[in-house]
N, C-alpha and C positions, 0 to 999 in steps of 0.2 A: 508755448501759448496753448498747445493742445493739452498738456498737463494741468495747466491752470483752468481751463474749461472743464476738464475731468473732474477736478477737485471741486469746483463750484457746483457742477451737476450733482455730484455725490453729497455734498453739503446740503443742497436744496432737498434731495431725496431724503436725507436723514432728518432734516428739520420738519419735512412734511410729515414723515412717519411718526415721529415722536410726538408732534402736535396732535395727529389724529389719535394716538394711543391715549394721550394725556387728557385732552379737551374733548374728544368725542366719544371715548369709551370709558375711561377710568372715572373722570370727575362727575359726569352725570349719574353714575351708578353708585359711587361711594362718597361723594361729596366732602372729601378731605383736602381742603386747600393746602395744608402745610407740606403734603407730599408732592404737590405739582411743582414747585421749583426743584425739589430733590430730583424728580424724574428727569426734567429738562436738563438740569446742570450735570447729573451724572451721564446722561447720554452725549452731550455735546462735549464734555470733558473727555470722555473715552474716544470719541471720534477724533478730537484734536491730538490726543496722545498717539493714536494708531497712525494717523497722517505724519506726525513728527518722527516717529520711529521708522516709517517708510522712507522718509527723506534722509534721515541719518545713514541707513543702510548699513554698510560694513563698519562704520566708525562707532561701534559700541552699541548699535541699535539692537542687536541680537541680545546682549546681556541686559540692556535696559528693558527689553520686552519680556524676558524671563522674570526680571525683578518685578515688573507691573503685574504679571499674572500670579506671581507669589504673593504679592500684596492683596490683590482681589481675592485670592483663595482663602485668605485668613480673615477677611472681612465678615463679621457676624452681625446681624441685625438684632440687638439685643433689647430692644424697646419692646415691652409687652403689648403696646398698643398697636403695633403693626400685625396685621392679620395675614394669613397664608396666601390669600388671593393677592394682597398688596405686594407681598414678597414676589410673586409671579411677575408683577408689573415691573418691579425692579430688575429681574434677570431679562425681561424682554427689552427694556431701554438699554441694557448693556449689550445684548446681542445685536440690537439695531445699530448701535455705535460702532460695534466691530465690524459688521457687514458692510455698513456704508463707507467706513474709513478705509477699507482695504484697497490699495491703489491699483492692483492688477485685476481686480474683479470688475467685469463689464458691468455698464449701467443696468443693462436690461435684466441681467441675473441678480443683481443687488436689489432692483425694484420688485422681482418676482419673489425672492426670499423674504423681503420685508412685508409684501402683501400677504404671503403665507402666515407669516408670525402674527399679524394684526388679525388676519381672519380666524385664526386658533384661538387668540385671546378673546376676541369678540364673542366667539360661539361658546367657548369654555366657561366664561363669566357672564353669560346671558341670564337675566333674571328669570326667564321662564324655564330654565334648565333646573329641574329638582326644585321648583319654585316652594314647595310646602316642606322641604327638608330643613330642619333646624337642629341646632346644637346648643346646649346650655348646661350650667352646673347648678344643681338644686341642692338645697340643704332640707331634709325631711325632718320633721319633728317626731319621728318614730324610727325604731330599728327593725327592719325585715330581715329575718334569718332565711326566709324562703322565697326564691325567685318569683314564684307566682303571685303572693300578694304585693311584692315589689313592683312588679309589672302593672298590676291592676292599680296601684297608687299612682304611678307615673302616668299611666293612661287617663286616669281621672283628671290629674293636674294639668297635664301638656297636650297630650294626643297619643297617637299610636307609637309606643317605644320600638325603635329598630335595633338599637344596641345601647348598652351602658355599662360603666365601669365604676364600681363602688370605690371611691377615693379615700373615704375616712369614715370609721365607725366609733362612735362615742357613747358606751354604755352608762357613763356616768350621768351625762346630760340627756341621754336617751334621743340621739340624733345620729344621722348618717348623711354624707355628702356624696352625690352621685353625678358623674358626668355622663349626660344622656344625648344620644342622637335620636330624634323622633321626627314623626311625620304630623304636621300641624293638621287639625281637622279643617275641612273645607269651610264649615260655618264660621270658624275663628278667623280664617284667612280672609273671607269676604268682609266679615265685619271690621277686621283691622284696616283693610284697604278702604272701606266705606268711611270709618272714622277719620283716617288720613285725609281723604278727600274733603271731608267736612271742614277739617281744620284749615285748609288752604282756600276754601270757598269764600269769595269777597262777599261782604255783607253791605246793605244799602245804609246810608248815613241816617242816623236818627236826629229828627228835628224836634226841638223843644217847643211844645205848643205854647207855653207861656211867653 
């Protein structure tokens, strides 16, 4: 009976943690509904497997556990649409499932570790952290052989260049492709936020005078 209460408490902790991560932190910031079921299913599935391995114990549980971690180690997120910060959420859901599923870990320690994970993700992915830092790949209609004019061209088009990498130079078509990390100008950032707020601003209905 005590083991059942322990399991239910850890399951409740795991569900609460992954729901906070998904619905309170991730979705309000990134708005990708397609990754919500992936995070939830991955977390609960890993929690279930950890609990099952603990129940099996010496009856092959160790071998299955090594097999599980071997499979997880070769999983690669090959989709180009998944950003690096979203991969961080993937690994956080994995770790939450592992921590909450460990049978011999006390509830208090599991809750503390889960809270630390959530706090780190919340802070590291906060919109105000490096809010003006941007990254983009641009194709310039000219080839700059000197870094100084290249920096001036990028600054005129985007903002203050922090770092850039020339990915391609085409002398035939007179163009170059540059991967740029830059700091967006304050006026552009304010203008972009104002334009976004105007798009969602409700308008009054128009009545036909006729």
